[in-house]
PALO-781045 format. One line per field, with one value per residue (C-alpha): residue number from 1; residue in three letters; x, y, z. Coordinates in nm, 2 decimals, padded with zeros to 4 digits. Example, Ala and Ser with C-alpha at 12.3 -4.5 7.8 and 13.67 -1.06 7.14 Angstrom:
// PALO-781045
nuza	[1, 2]
torfi	[ALA, SER]
px	[01.23, 01.37]
py	[-00.45, -00.11]
pz	[00.78, 00.71]
// end
This chain:
// PALO-781045
nuza	[1, 2, 3, 4, 5, 6, 7, 8, 9, 10, 11, 12, 13, 14, 15, 16, 17, 18, 19, 20, 21, 22, 23, 24, 25, 26, 27, 28, 29, 30, 31, 32, 33, 34, 35, 36, 37, 38, 39, 40, 41, 42, 43, 44, 45, 46, 47, 48, 49, 50, 51, 52, 53, 54, 55, 56, 57, 58, 59, 60, 61, 62, 63, 64, 65, 66, 67, 68, 69, 70, 71, 72, 73, 74, 75, 76, 77, 78, 79, 80, 81, 82, 83, 84, 85, 86, 87, 88, 89, 90, 91, 92, 93, 94, 95, 96, 97, 98, 99, 100, 101, 102, 103, 104, 105, 106, 107, 108, 109, 110, 111, 112, 113, 114, 115, 116, 117, 118, 119, 120, 121, 122, 123, 124, 125, 126, 127, 128, 129, 130, 131, 132, 133, 134, 135, 136, 137, 138, 139, 140, 141, 142, 143, 144, 145, 146, 147, 148, 149, 150, 151, 152, 153, 154, 155, 156, 157, 158, 159, 160, 161, 162, 163, 164, 165, 166, 167, 168, 169, 170, 171, 172, 173, 174, 175, 176, 177, 178, 179, 180, 181, 182, 183, 184, 185, 186, 187, 188, 189, 190, 191, 192, 193, 194, 195, 196, 197, 198, 199, 200, 201, 202, 203, 204, 205, 206, 207, 208, 209, 210, 211, 212, 213, 214, 215, 216, 217, 218, 219, 220, 221, 222, 223, 224, 225, 226, 227, 228, 229, 230, 231, 232, 233, 234, 235, 236, 237, 238, 239, 240, 241, 242, 243, 244, 245, 246, 247, 248, 249, 250, 251, 252, 253, 254, 255, 256, 257, 258, 259, 260, 261, 262, 263, 264, 265, 266, 267, 268, 269, 270, 271, 272, 273, 274, 275, 276, 277, 278, 279, 280, 281, 282, 283, 284, 285, 286, 287, 288, 289, 290, 291, 292, 293, 294, 295, 296, 297, 298, 299, 300, 301, 302, 303, 304, 305, 306, 307, 308, 309, 310, 311, 312, 313, 314, 315, 316, 317, 318, 319, 320, 321, 322, 323, 324, 325, 326, 327, 328, 329, 330, 331, 332, 333, 334, 335, 336, 337, 338, 339, 340, 341, 342, 343, 344, 345, 346, 347, 348, 349, 350, 351, 352, 353, 354, 355, 356, 357, 358, 359, 360, 361, 362, 363, 364, 365, 366, 367, 368, 369, 370, 371, 372, 373, 374, 375, 376, 377, 378, 379, 380, 381, 382, 383, 384, 385, 386, 387, 388, 389, 390, 391, 392, 393, 394, 395, 396, 397, 398, 399, 400, 401, 402, 403, 404, 405, 406, 407, 408, 409, 410, 411, 412, 413, 414, 415, 416, 417, 418, 419, 420, 421, 422, 423, 424]
torfi	[MET, PHE, THR, ILE, PRO, HIS, LEU, ARG, ALA, GLN, THR, THR, LYS, LEU, PRO, SER, MET, PRO, VAL, LEU, THR, GLU, LEU, LEU, ARG, THR, SER, GLU, GLY, ALA, MET, VAL, TRP, MET, ARG, GLU, GLY, LYS, GLY, PHE, VAL, ALA, ALA, GLY, VAL, ALA, ALA, ARG, TYR, ASP, HIS, GLY, PRO, ASP, ALA, ALA, ASN, THR, ARG, PHE, ALA, LEU, ALA, SER, GLN, TRP, TRP, THR, GLU, LEU, LEU, SER, THR, ALA, GLU, ILE, ARG, ASP, ASP, ILE, HIS, ALA, PRO, GLY, THR, GLY, LEU, VAL, CYS, MET, GLY, SER, PHE, ALA, PHE, ALA, SER, ALA, SER, ALA, ALA, GLY, SER, ALA, LEU, ILE, VAL, PRO, GLN, VAL, LEU, VAL, GLY, THR, ASP, GLY, GLN, ARG, SER, TRP, ILE, THR, PHE, ILE, GLY, PRO, VAL, ASP, ARG, ASP, VAL, PHE, ASP, THR, LEU, ALA, PRO, ASP, ALA, ARG, GLU, LEU, VAL, ASP, ALA, ALA, LEU, ARG, PRO, SER, VAL, VAL, ASP, TYR, PRO, SER, HIS, GLY, SER, VAL, ARG, VAL, HIS, ASP, ALA, ASP, VAL, ALA, ASP, TYR, ARG, SER, GLY, VAL, ALA, THR, ILE, GLN, GLN, ARG, ILE, ALA, ALA, GLY, ASP, VAL, ARG, LYS, VAL, VAL, PHE, ALA, ARG, GLU, GLN, ARG, LEU, HIS, ALA, GLN, GLU, PRO, ILE, ASP, GLU, ARG, TYR, VAL, ILE, LYS, ARG, LEU, ALA, GLY, ALA, TYR, PRO, GLN, CYS, TRP, THR, PHE, ALA, VAL, ASP, GLY, LEU, VAL, GLY, ALA, THR, PRO, GLU, LEU, LEU, ALA, ALA, THR, ASN, GLY, ARG, THR, VAL, GLU, VAL, GLU, VAL, LEU, ALA, GLY, THR, LEU, PRO, ARG, ASP, GLY, GLY, ALA, SER, PRO, GLU, ALA, LEU, GLN, ALA, SER, ALA, LYS, ASP, ASN, THR, GLU, HIS, ALA, LEU, ALA, VAL, GLU, SER, VAL, VAL, SER, GLU, LEU, SER, LYS, ILE, ALA, ASP, VAL, GLU, VAL, GLY, GLN, THR, PHE, VAL, LEU, GLU, LEU, PRO, ASN, VAL, LEU, HIS, LEU, ALA, THR, ASP, ILE, ARG, ALA, GLN, LEU, SER, PHE, ASP, ALA, THR, SER, LEU, GLN, VAL, ALA, GLY, ALA, LEU, HIS, PRO, THR, ALA, ALA, LEU, GLY, GLY, THR, PRO, THR, LEU, ALA, ALA, LEU, GLU, ILE, ILE, SER, GLN, VAL, GLU, GLY, ASP, ARG, ASP, ARG, TYR, GLY, ALA, PRO, VAL, GLY, TRP, MET, ASP, ALA, ARG, GLY, GLY, GLN, TRP, CYS, VAL, ALA, LEU, ARG, CYS, ALA, ARG, ILE, GLU, GLY, THR, GLU, VAL, ARG, ALA, TRP, ALA, GLY, GLY, GLY, ILE, LEU, ALA, ASP, SER, GLN, PRO, GLU, THR, GLU, TYR, ALA, GLU, THR, GLU, ALA, LYS, PHE, ALA, PRO, ILE, LEU, GLY, ALA, LEU, ASP, ALA, SER, TRP, THR, SER, ARG, ASP, ALA]
px	[12.66, 12.26, 12.03, 11.73, 11.40, 11.17, 10.82, 10.54, 10.27, 09.92, 09.75, 09.33, 09.08, 08.96, 08.52, 08.53, 08.74, 08.95, 09.04, 09.41, 09.47, 09.17, 09.35, 09.68, 09.56, 09.93, 10.10, 10.43, 10.62, 10.35, 10.46, 10.26, 10.29, 10.05, 09.98, 09.61, 09.44, 09.65, 09.91, 09.95, 09.94, 10.15, 10.21, 10.46, 10.78, 10.82, 11.18, 11.44, 11.76, 11.99, 12.30, 12.51, 12.79, 13.02, 13.24, 13.27, 12.92, 12.75, 12.44, 12.21, 12.39, 12.37, 12.03, 11.95, 12.13, 11.96, 11.58, 11.66, 11.74, 11.43, 11.23, 11.46, 11.29, 10.98, 10.66, 10.43, 10.02, 09.87, 09.54, 09.59, 09.90, 09.92, 10.21, 10.25, 10.08, 10.27, 10.57, 10.67, 10.95, 10.99, 11.28, 11.47, 11.83, 12.10, 12.22, 12.58, 12.69, 12.91, 12.60, 12.52, 12.12, 12.18, 11.99, 11.68, 11.45, 11.14, 10.93, 10.54, 10.36, 10.01, 09.98, 09.66, 09.62, 09.46, 09.53, 09.16, 08.96, 09.11, 09.19, 09.37, 09.52, 09.91, 09.97, 10.33, 10.49, 10.72, 10.64, 10.60, 10.35, 10.01, 10.04, 09.79, 09.98, 10.28, 10.13, 10.23, 09.94, 09.98, 09.97, 09.65, 09.49, 09.55, 09.36, 09.07, 09.07, 09.05, 08.79, 08.59, 08.63, 08.59, 08.66, 08.92, 09.03, 09.38, 09.51, 09.74, 10.02, 09.96, 10.20, 10.52, 10.84, 11.07, 11.42, 11.59, 11.97, 12.11, 12.02, 12.43, 12.53, 12.29, 12.47, 12.81, 12.75, 12.62, 12.94, 13.15, 13.02, 13.04, 13.40, 13.45, 13.23, 13.46, 13.75, 13.65, 13.62, 13.25, 12.94, 12.65, 12.61, 12.27, 12.30, 12.02, 11.95, 11.82, 11.51, 11.44, 11.11, 10.99, 10.60, 10.41, 10.32, 10.46, 10.36, 10.12, 10.24, 09.89, 09.81, 10.12, 10.06, 09.67, 09.73, 10.03, 09.78, 09.52, 09.73, 09.95, 09.76, 09.99, 10.33, 10.39, 10.32, 10.54, 10.60, 10.90, 11.12, 11.06, 11.10, 10.75, 10.73, 10.51, 10.78, 10.72, 11.01, 11.04, 11.37, 11.30, 11.00, 11.05, 10.83, 10.99, 11.28, 11.06, 11.18, 11.03, 11.22, 11.09, 11.35, 11.29, 11.52, 11.47, 11.23, 11.06, 10.80, 10.43, 10.41, 10.54, 10.30, 10.57, 10.43, 10.50, 10.58, 10.84, 11.01, 11.02, 11.25, 11.51, 11.80, 11.94, 11.72, 11.72, 12.07, 12.02, 11.77, 11.98, 12.23, 12.02, 11.87, 12.19, 12.32, 12.00, 12.05, 12.40, 12.36, 12.09, 12.22, 12.54, 12.22, 11.91, 11.78, 11.69, 11.39, 11.34, 11.03, 10.96, 11.04, 10.73, 10.62, 10.49, 10.26, 10.23, 10.03, 10.37, 10.62, 10.67, 10.92, 11.06, 11.05, 11.12, 11.01, 11.24, 11.16, 11.40, 11.42, 11.64, 11.96, 11.94, 11.70, 11.75, 11.57, 11.41, 11.68, 11.97, 11.85, 11.80, 12.12, 12.29, 12.09, 12.18, 12.23, 12.14, 12.27, 11.93, 12.01, 12.36, 12.55, 12.81, 13.05, 12.90, 13.18, 13.33, 12.95, 12.95, 13.29, 13.14, 12.81, 12.98, 13.21, 12.98, 12.63, 12.77, 12.55, 12.22, 12.07, 11.80, 11.67, 11.76, 11.80, 11.60, 11.29, 11.01, 10.91, 10.99, 10.78, 10.88, 10.80, 10.94, 10.88, 10.90, 11.17, 11.10, 11.37, 11.30, 11.24, 10.99, 11.05, 11.09, 11.25, 11.01, 11.12, 10.83, 10.81, 11.12, 11.14, 11.42, 11.33, 11.55, 11.50, 11.77, 11.87, 12.07, 12.34, 12.51, 12.73, 12.48, 12.26, 12.16, 12.16, 11.83, 11.62, 11.80, 11.71, 11.34, 11.29, 11.41, 11.14, 10.89, 11.02, 11.00, 10.57, 10.46, 10.63, 10.55, 10.18, 10.16, 10.26, 10.09, 10.40, 10.38, 10.58, 10.59, 10.66, 11.04, 11.26, 11.45]
py	[07.61, 07.65, 07.42, 07.43, 07.32, 07.07, 07.30, 07.23, 07.58, 07.54, 07.85, 07.85, 08.09, 08.32, 08.37, 08.74, 09.02, 09.13, 09.42, 09.40, 09.67, 09.47, 09.14, 09.22, 09.10, 09.16, 09.48, 09.39, 09.17, 09.26, 09.12, 09.37, 09.46, 09.67, 09.96, 10.10, 09.83, 09.54, 09.34, 09.05, 09.02, 08.75, 08.59, 08.31, 08.21, 07.88, 07.96, 08.27, 08.35, 08.58, 08.77, 08.96, 09.22, 09.12, 09.33, 09.14, 09.26, 08.92, 08.95, 08.97, 08.69, 08.44, 08.55, 08.45, 08.13, 08.02, 08.10, 07.92, 07.59, 07.63, 07.69, 07.34, 07.16, 07.31, 07.14, 07.40, 07.36, 07.68, 07.74, 08.10, 08.16, 08.50, 08.73, 08.66, 08.29, 07.97, 07.96, 08.37, 08.56, 08.88, 09.06, 09.36, 09.42, 09.64, 09.98, 09.87, 09.56, 09.58, 09.77, 09.59, 09.62, 09.33, 09.18, 08.88, 08.74, 08.53, 08.29, 08.30, 08.04, 08.21, 08.47, 08.62, 08.83, 08.97, 09.16, 09.31, 09.07, 08.75, 08.70, 08.39, 08.24, 08.06, 07.81, 07.74, 07.46, 07.11, 06.86, 06.60, 06.73, 06.91, 07.28, 07.37, 07.19, 07.38, 07.74, 08.01, 08.17, 08.50, 08.28, 08.16, 08.49, 08.59, 08.28, 08.34, 08.72, 08.65, 08.39, 08.60, 08.96, 09.24, 09.60, 09.65, 10.00, 09.99, 10.16, 10.44, 10.51, 10.87, 11.15, 11.10, 11.36, 11.41, 11.40, 11.62, 11.61, 11.99, 12.19, 12.29, 11.91, 11.88, 12.22, 12.10, 11.79, 11.94, 12.15, 11.84, 11.70, 11.99, 12.06, 11.67, 11.77, 12.12, 11.91, 11.67, 11.33, 11.29, 11.47, 11.40, 11.22, 11.17, 11.28, 11.14, 11.24, 11.02, 11.12, 10.99, 10.96, 10.84, 10.74, 10.76, 10.38, 10.09, 10.17, 09.95, 09.85, 09.82, 10.18, 10.30, 10.04, 10.16, 10.54, 10.51, 10.31, 10.54, 10.86, 10.73, 10.50, 10.54, 10.45, 10.07, 10.06, 09.74, 09.60, 09.36, 09.28, 09.59, 09.83, 10.03, 10.27, 10.41, 10.40, 10.55, 10.41, 10.12, 09.92, 09.64, 09.40, 09.14, 08.88, 08.59, 08.82, 09.10, 09.38, 09.73, 10.01, 10.33, 10.59, 10.90, 11.19, 11.55, 11.67, 11.97, 11.97, 12.05, 12.28, 12.58, 12.58, 12.40, 12.31, 12.02, 12.29, 12.45, 12.11, 12.04, 12.35, 12.32, 12.27, 12.11, 11.85, 11.78, 11.68, 11.48, 11.30, 11.23, 11.10, 10.86, 10.73, 10.71, 10.51, 10.25, 10.20, 10.18, 09.88, 09.75, 09.75, 09.51, 09.24, 09.34, 09.52, 09.82, 10.14, 10.46, 10.61, 10.98, 11.20, 11.30, 11.44, 11.23, 11.40, 11.30, 11.45, 11.54, 11.61, 11.61, 11.40, 11.39, 11.01, 10.79, 10.44, 10.18, 09.83, 09.60, 09.24, 09.01, 08.83, 08.50, 08.38, 08.58, 08.63, 08.96, 08.98, 08.95, 09.19, 09.47, 09.40, 09.46, 09.79, 09.87, 10.16, 10.34, 10.76, 10.81, 10.65, 10.66, 10.94, 10.93, 10.82, 10.53, 10.39, 10.77, 10.88, 10.54, 10.63, 11.02, 10.90, 10.61, 10.93, 11.19, 10.99, 10.65, 10.36, 10.40, 10.08, 09.96, 10.28, 10.33, 09.97, 09.67, 09.59, 09.35, 09.01, 08.71, 08.42, 08.13, 08.36, 08.72, 08.99, 09.34, 09.52, 09.92, 10.15, 10.17, 10.53, 10.74, 10.44, 10.40, 10.11, 10.09, 09.88, 09.92, 10.33, 10.42, 10.49, 10.54, 10.74, 10.86, 11.09, 11.23, 11.40, 11.45, 11.73, 11.90, 12.17, 12.42, 12.29, 12.50, 12.35, 12.51, 12.40, 12.05, 12.06, 12.12, 11.88, 11.63, 11.79, 11.74, 11.35, 11.30, 11.37, 11.05, 10.88, 11.14, 11.24, 10.79, 10.86, 11.14, 11.32, 11.70, 11.93, 12.18, 11.88, 11.89, 11.92, 12.20]
pz	[10.77, 10.90, 11.11, 10.87, 10.99, 10.78, 10.75, 10.60, 10.48, 10.38, 10.28, 10.22, 10.12, 10.43, 10.38, 10.51, 10.43, 10.73, 10.80, 10.90, 11.16, 11.37, 11.38, 11.61, 11.96, 12.13, 12.23, 12.13, 11.90, 11.58, 11.25, 10.96, 10.59, 10.43, 10.19, 10.11, 10.33, 10.17, 10.26, 10.58, 10.97, 11.15, 11.46, 11.62, 11.50, 11.30, 11.26, 11.26, 11.15, 11.32, 11.21, 11.40, 11.34, 11.05, 10.92, 10.62, 10.46, 10.45, 10.61, 10.30, 10.10, 10.40, 10.49, 10.13, 10.12, 10.45, 10.29, 09.97, 10.19, 10.38, 10.05, 09.94, 10.21, 10.29, 10.18, 10.08, 10.00, 09.83, 09.74, 09.64, 09.47, 09.53, 09.65, 10.01, 10.00, 10.06, 10.28, 10.34, 10.58, 10.71, 10.74, 10.91, 10.83, 11.00, 10.77, 10.83, 10.83, 11.15, 11.37, 11.69, 11.57, 11.37, 11.12, 11.13, 10.90, 11.08, 10.93, 11.12, 11.24, 11.12, 10.85, 10.75, 10.41, 10.17, 09.82, 09.87, 09.65, 09.82, 10.19, 10.32, 10.62, 10.63, 10.88, 10.92, 11.17, 11.13, 10.90, 11.17, 11.38, 11.40, 11.32, 11.60, 11.85, 11.78, 11.74, 12.02, 12.22, 12.00, 11.70, 11.82, 11.88, 11.52, 11.42, 11.66, 11.50, 11.14, 11.23, 11.43, 11.32, 11.59, 11.63, 11.84, 12.02, 12.12, 12.45, 12.45, 12.65, 12.82, 12.69, 12.53, 12.58, 12.32, 12.37, 12.06, 12.00, 12.02, 11.67, 11.72, 11.73, 11.37, 11.24, 11.34, 11.15, 10.82, 10.82, 10.85, 10.58, 10.36, 10.46, 10.32, 10.03, 09.93, 09.95, 09.68, 09.94, 09.83, 09.63, 09.85, 10.20, 10.40, 10.78, 11.00, 11.37, 11.59, 11.84, 12.16, 12.33, 12.67, 12.70, 13.07, 12.99, 12.77, 12.44, 12.23, 11.93, 11.83, 11.86, 11.65, 11.38, 11.32, 11.35, 11.09, 10.86, 10.86, 10.83, 10.57, 10.35, 09.99, 10.26, 10.35, 10.73, 10.87, 11.21, 11.20, 11.52, 11.70, 11.43, 11.33, 11.08, 10.76, 10.47, 10.11, 09.97, 09.78, 09.73, 09.53, 09.47, 09.23, 09.12, 08.93, 08.74, 08.70, 08.95, 09.04, 09.24, 09.35, 09.39, 09.66, 09.67, 09.68, 09.93, 10.06, 10.37, 10.33, 10.65, 10.46, 10.16, 09.90, 09.57, 09.31, 09.08, 09.36, 09.39, 09.04, 09.00, 09.30, 09.13, 09.46, 09.50, 09.10, 09.13, 09.45, 09.27, 09.00, 09.21, 09.37, 09.05, 08.89, 09.22, 09.15, 08.75, 08.82, 09.00, 08.87, 08.53, 08.63, 08.65, 08.49, 08.18, 08.32, 08.22, 08.38, 08.40, 08.43, 08.77, 08.91, 09.24, 09.54, 09.74, 10.11, 10.41, 10.55, 10.25, 09.90, 09.72, 09.38, 09.29, 08.99, 08.93, 08.77, 08.59, 08.54, 08.37, 08.57, 08.37, 08.64, 08.89, 09.24, 09.58, 09.62, 09.95, 09.68, 09.48, 09.77, 09.94, 09.56, 09.57, 09.97, 10.03, 09.72, 09.71, 09.86, 10.18, 10.21, 09.93, 09.63, 09.62, 09.83, 10.04, 10.09, 10.20, 10.42, 10.62, 10.68, 10.78, 11.03, 11.19, 11.20, 11.30, 11.47, 11.48, 11.26, 11.42, 11.12, 11.01, 10.61, 10.56, 10.43, 10.57, 10.40, 10.33, 10.08, 09.95, 09.72, 09.38, 09.56, 09.77, 09.87, 10.07, 10.11, 10.32, 10.68, 10.70, 10.89, 11.15, 11.50, 11.76, 12.04, 12.33, 12.68, 12.74, 12.52, 12.17, 11.93, 11.60, 11.30, 10.98, 10.78, 10.43, 10.14, 10.24, 09.91, 09.87, 09.92, 10.14, 10.44, 10.78, 10.89, 10.55, 10.59, 10.96, 10.86, 10.64, 10.93, 11.16, 10.84, 10.83, 11.25, 11.20, 11.12, 11.40, 11.64, 11.55, 11.61, 11.90, 12.00, 12.08, 12.06, 11.92, 12.22, 12.48, 12.38, 12.67, 12.68]
// end
């Protein structure tokens, strides 16, 4: 079914501890995964799997199969044996299987990583060629940056204009969803809206990545296949058969002086959170023994989230992407019940692209997949960004709209897009 390249991956220790945000050497096509300064930066393409629109919903299964077959033929020499070493791929998936956005897994040629105690560099290429002969220019530049660290000042792109959707359209969407809730079709639907932005000059992804990582260190800052963001929500992390999930649902913007106590006391937000936790536990319980932690408040610079950590032990071997695919979309991004909510999302929103879908990485032992939130697609001077929230029977459109405003703040702030620069 697949054409599988025969690859060799070699991971060796680096003598110095790199600052990941200073390693980016090209203005577009960045591959980044980091949180609190730990993670990795990658460049070049040693192998790639693309999955187009698919009514049969096979993107996760086929991508996992491709990765498993790639691993089975690869030669891996790993001196570190840590998460993110050896053969690694990064991925970004469409929210809906039929989306025109498609999905992709990318195996880089060079990866530079750190876990805060050790740093490493991985070279990946065909087994029958010298890896240095196959490196793309951006991969060569990453090697040079890792071996000769320096502070880099990434250029700005000038002013950014925000072309926002009409508030009336948003209210209409909420009203439509609440009519379906009142009819008994669904209990909750996550309704997202899109903002389009235009910059004076082509946007340098490095500038956006560095600002996101600096402003939101608690989040996973990522860049994969043109999708850039800083997400707070862990969909599925695996190490062997151990699975970790962090469910986020129920949100208050911080600009109104909201307190953790107010969020914990909100009946609407607690209901929304309970539905999201229930959806994860329901799916995970089919394949694992599940342990649910206590709900707490995750405090971020722009919002407060109700959060619950979940741990599980798989009953069989599976890739981290298989686990993430089984959970996607949780009620935190789709709704309850899932199929009815997805039908309404398709009717009211249209194509979500890769917003709200799994984004992350895998190696031979496991991987991390987050939900693509607080993110944008960057293409030259044009940007598409998304934010959403859960709509229940008692949701107030103005309150929900304000929540999406707060959720847009990370990406708009990283782009230097002023809230007052919106077109009338």
